[in-house]
C-alpha positions in Angstrom: 0.2 0.0 0.0 1.4 3.4 -0.9 1.9 6.2 1.5 -1.0 8.3 2.9 -0.9 11.9 2.0 -2.7 13.9 4.5 -4.5 16.8 2.7 -6.6 19.5 4.2 -9.6 20.4 1.9 -12.7 22.6 2.2 -16.3 21.7 1.1 -18.8 24.0 1.4 -17.2 26.1 4.0 -16.2 23.2 6.1 -12.6 22.2 6.5 -11.7 18.6 6.3 -8.4 16.5 6.5 -8.2 13.5 4.2 -5.7 10.7 4.3 -5.3 9.3 1.1 -3.2 7.7 -1.7 -4.3 10.1 -4.3 -2.3 12.9 -5.6 -3.2 16.2 -3.8 -4.3 18.0 -7.0 -6.9 15.2 -7.8 -8.1 15.3 -4.3 -8.6 19.2 -4.4 -10.1 18.9 -7.8 -12.7 16.5 -5.9 -13.5 18.7 -3.3 -14.0 21.7 -5.4 -16.4 19.8 -7.7 -18.3 18.8 -4.5 -18.4 22.0 -3.0 -19.7 23.6 -6.1 -22.1 21.2 -6.7 -23.5 21.7 -3.0 -23.3 25.4 -3.5 -25.2 25.3 -6.8 -28.0 23.1 -5.0 -28.4 25.6 -2.1 -28.4 28.6 -4.4 -31.3 27.1 -6.7 -33.0 25.9 -3.4 -32.7 28.5 -0.5 -34.7 26.5 1.9 -32.1 23.2 1.5 -30.2 22.4 4.7 -26.6 21.6 4.3 -27.4 17.8 5.2 -30.3 18.0 2.6 -27.7 19.1 -0.2 -24.9 16.6 0.9 -27.6 13.9 0.8 -28.8 15.0 -2.8 -25.1 15.0 -3.9 -24.6 11.6 -2.5 -27.5 10.4 -4.6 -26.3 11.9 -7.9 -22.7 10.7 -7.3 -24.0 7.2 -6.4 -26.4 7.1 -9.3 -23.6 8.3 -11.6 -21.4 5.6 -10.4 -23.8 2.8 -10.8 -24.5 3.9 -14.3 -20.8 4.0 -15.2 -20.0 0.8 -13.5 -22.9 -1.1 -15.4 -21.5 0.8 -18.8 -18.1 -0.7 -17.8 -19.7 -4.3 -17.1 -21.3 -4.0 -20.7 -18.1 -2.9 -22.5 -16.2 -5.8 -20.6 -19.0 -8.1 -21.7 -18.6 -6.8 -25.5 -14.7 -7.1 -25.2 -15.0 -10.5 -24.1 -17.4 -11.3 -27.2 -14.9 -9.7 -29.5 -12.0 -11.5 -28.2 -14.0 -14.9 -28.5 -14.8 -14.0 -32.0 -11.1 -13.1 -32.7 -9.9 -16.4 -31.4 -12.2 -18.3 -33.6 -11.5 -16.2 -36.6 -7.9 -16.8 -36.2 -8.4 -20.7 -35.7 -10.4 -20.5 -38.9 -7.8 -18.7 -40.6 -5.1 -20.9 -39.4 -7.3 -23.9 -40.7 -7.7 -22.5 -44.0 -3.9 -21.8 -44.5 -3.2 -25.4 -43.4 -5.6 -26.5 -45.9 -4.3 -24.0 -48.5 -0.7 -25.4 -47.8 -2.2 -29.0 -48.4 -3.8 -28.3 -51.4 -0.6 -26.4 -53.0 1.5 -29.5 -52.0 -0.9 -31.5 -53.8 -1.1 -29.4 -56.5 2.8 -29.6 -57.2 2.8 -33.4 -56.8 0.3 -33.5 -59.6 2.3 -31.2 -61.6 5.3 -33.2 -61.1 3.6 -36.5 -62.0 2.2 -35.0 -65.1 4.9 -32.8 -66.1 2.8 -29.6 -66.3 
């Protein structure tokens, strides 16, 4: 496991220290995006509490994560099918090449035999 970086971030006016193996810039970008999302929700819906905004952001992030995860699973499945198709095509090509070689040898033998 890599070294943990302790990174101080601010989200929606609250300070947090995060211990992570991620790069500081990446964590700060995440914190800024989350803070911007929370601020945007609260500006559009002034009656929201901070907890409400956090829950709505968490639901949105989880929804996006699940959709992307399903998309990745679908792509993995397609890739597996493509790899299977490629393997079958390669086997068929190898068989066709073996057959072509065999037919070529037979043709050479026939030409030799009949002086063509």
